[in-house]
N, C-alpha and C positions, 0 to 999 in steps of 0.2 A: 490407487488406494488412498482413501481419505483417512487422516488421523485427526481426531478432535478431542481436545482435553482442556480443562480449565487449569491454569497455573495460578496458584494462590500467592501471587506477588502483589505488592502494593499495600497501601494503608488499610487498616480495618475501619469499620464505620465510626468507631469511637474516636478516631484520629482526624476525622474530616473537618469539622467546623464547630462542634459544640463543647461546652465544659464537661469534664468527665462525670460529674455528679448528675448532669442533665440526661445523659444517654447511657448511663452505666447498665451493662448487661441487658441490652435491648432484646426483646423477643419479637422477631419480625413475622408478620402474618400477611400472606399474599392476598391482596384484595382483587386485583384485576390484571390482565395482560393483553398485549396487542402484538400481532405478528406482521412482519414485513418480508414478503417473499420475492426472490429473484431481484435483489437490489444490485445494480451495477457497481462493482467494487474495484477500485484501481489497484493494480499490483505493480505498475511501472509505466515507463514511457519509452517510445521509440522515435528517434529523430533521423532525418536524412538532411541533405543539403543540395545545392545546385551541382549538377553533374554527378551526384553520388547516390548509389543504391546501398541501403543498409539492411542486412538480413540477420535477424536475431533468432537463435534457437535457445529455448529457455526451459529449464526445470527448476522448480522453486519450492520453498516452504515459507511460512509467514506466521506472524503473530498479530492478531486483531485486538484492539483495546476493548475492555469492558468499562463503560462509563457509568458513574453513579452521581446522583444528586440527593442531598438530604434537605428536606423541607424547601425544595425549590432553590437551594443554594448553588454555588458554582459547580460545574461538572468536574469530577475527579476521576482519574484513572484508577480503578480498583483492582485490575488484573488483566489477563490476556487470554485469548483463545487461539490455539494453534491450528494450522491447516497446511496441506501440501498437495503438490501435483507432481507425481513421479514419472510421468511420461513426457518426453520432449515435444515441444510444439514450436513451429517456425512462423515468424511474422516479418513482413517486408514493408519498408517505406523507401521512396525514391524521389530525387530531384526537388528537394525542399519541403516535402510534406512531413508532418509530425502527428503523432497520435498517442492517446492513452491506451494502455493494455488493461482491459477490464474482464472480470469474471463475475458471475452471479453468485450472490450469497444471501442466505436468509438471516434475518435478525428478529429479536423479540424485545419488547418493552414490558417490564413488570413493575407494578406499583404495590408497595408494602406499607403497612402501618404497624406501629409498635403496640404490643399488648402487655407491656410491663408496667412498672411503677413510674410515676412522674407524669409530666404533661405529654399529651399526644404529639407525635411527629411522624413524618413519612420518609420513605426511602424509594427512589426510582432508579431502575437499572436498565441499561440498553446493552445487548451483547449479540454476537454472531452465534447462530445455532447450526448452520449448515453451509458448506462451501461446495459449489458445483465445479469439479475439475475439467469438465468437458465443454464449458460455456465460454471459453476465452475468445475474445475478438478485439478489434481496434475501434476506438471512438475518437472523433476529431473535434471535440469541444473541450474547452477549459484545459488546454495543454500548456504546461509551463513555458514561458518564453525562453529563448536560447540566446547566448550560452548560459549554462548553469553548472555549478561544481567547480572543480579545480582544473586549470589548463595543464595538459599532460604532454603537449608537443605538437608537431605539425605532420600532417598526413600528405604524402605525395603519391598521386596515381595518374595513369594515362600513358599513352605511347608505349613504353617498354614494359611497364608494370600496370596491369589493369585491375588487379584485385589483391587484397591481403586479408588476413584473419586476425582476430584478437582471441587468444586462447584463455581458458579459465584461470590458469596460474599467472597470467599477466595482469589480471585485475587487482589493483591494490586493495580495494574494498569490495566485498561481495554482498553487501546489504544496503538497501535503500530504505529510508524512513519517509513515509508519506503522511503529511499532516492531516489530510481529510481524504482517506481512502473511500469512504462512503459518508453520506450525510442523510440522517433520518429526520423527517419532519412529520409531526402528528399533533394530536390534541392531548397533551400530557395533563395529568391530574394537578400537579403543583408547579413543576418546572416550566419555564416559558422560553421558547425558542427552538431552533434546530439543533441537532446533536451530531457533531462531526466525530466519526470513528476513525482513528488513525491506524496505521499498520506499518510493520517492518517486514520487508520481503528479502529473502536471501536466496542466492543461487545454490543449488544442491546437486549431488550425484554426478559431479563432473570429475574428470581427472586431467592431468597436465596436457594431454593431447586433444582434449575436447575444444573445438572452436565454438565460442559463444556468439561472436559477430563475424560476418563476412562482408567486407566493404569493397564495392566494385565501382570503377569509373564508368560513367555513361558516355564519355567522350574519348574513344580510343585513339583519336588523331592527335590529341594535345595533352600535355601534362598540366594538372591543376593542383592547388594546395588548399588545405583546410586546417584551421586550428582545431584541436581536439580537446574536449572537456569531459571530465568524469564526475558523476555524482552517484556514489555507490557503484553499482554495475551499469548505470545508464550513461550512454555516450551521447554528447551533442557536438555540433560542428559549427564553425564559422568559415564560410567560403572566403578565401584570400585572393586567388587569381587563377 
């Protein structure tokens, strides 16, 4: 089930960059728009390590930024769009590979001009319009380097103990903030450059018995050690021995 709504948080247009008398009571008129369909949008990352298999089962909700520029000025976060995926899906990485978890989303660019008193000026807006909850997959480019986040301890697996799980209630933080979940590039009317759309992704619909991660040793004959790091709900590893 997809839930989509606009949250009216963030500064209004008159707080962005102009003097109050210059943009008092603007009347925005839509001049043109441009659609971006099926844009790969990052919702998280999955890491493994040498001798280690990492299996992630995830259900999530998220907020995607709405970006605005006035007269080609700096991008400002004007609000957010919410989305969710209420069915669990499992992803796996093993033996040192890492990947981004991406889903397809549609975005729109809208260009407005003011129709009120005073000098003319423009407003450009980029926002998510649809999120496809069935399009999830792994991509192996532009994955953050490891380790990242806060060190949480050492993992010991192999020989007597081949696997362990990390349950939902053991995660200290259940939200990850992604600086550029998607990047939109096009021919804008006034603004110049690419537009990074950030996101905050939270794990949802779990209880204390739900296993989020299953970690398994790929070397049953020997015990190995990994330092474990958390960044929100994302776990990364450094192989020790």
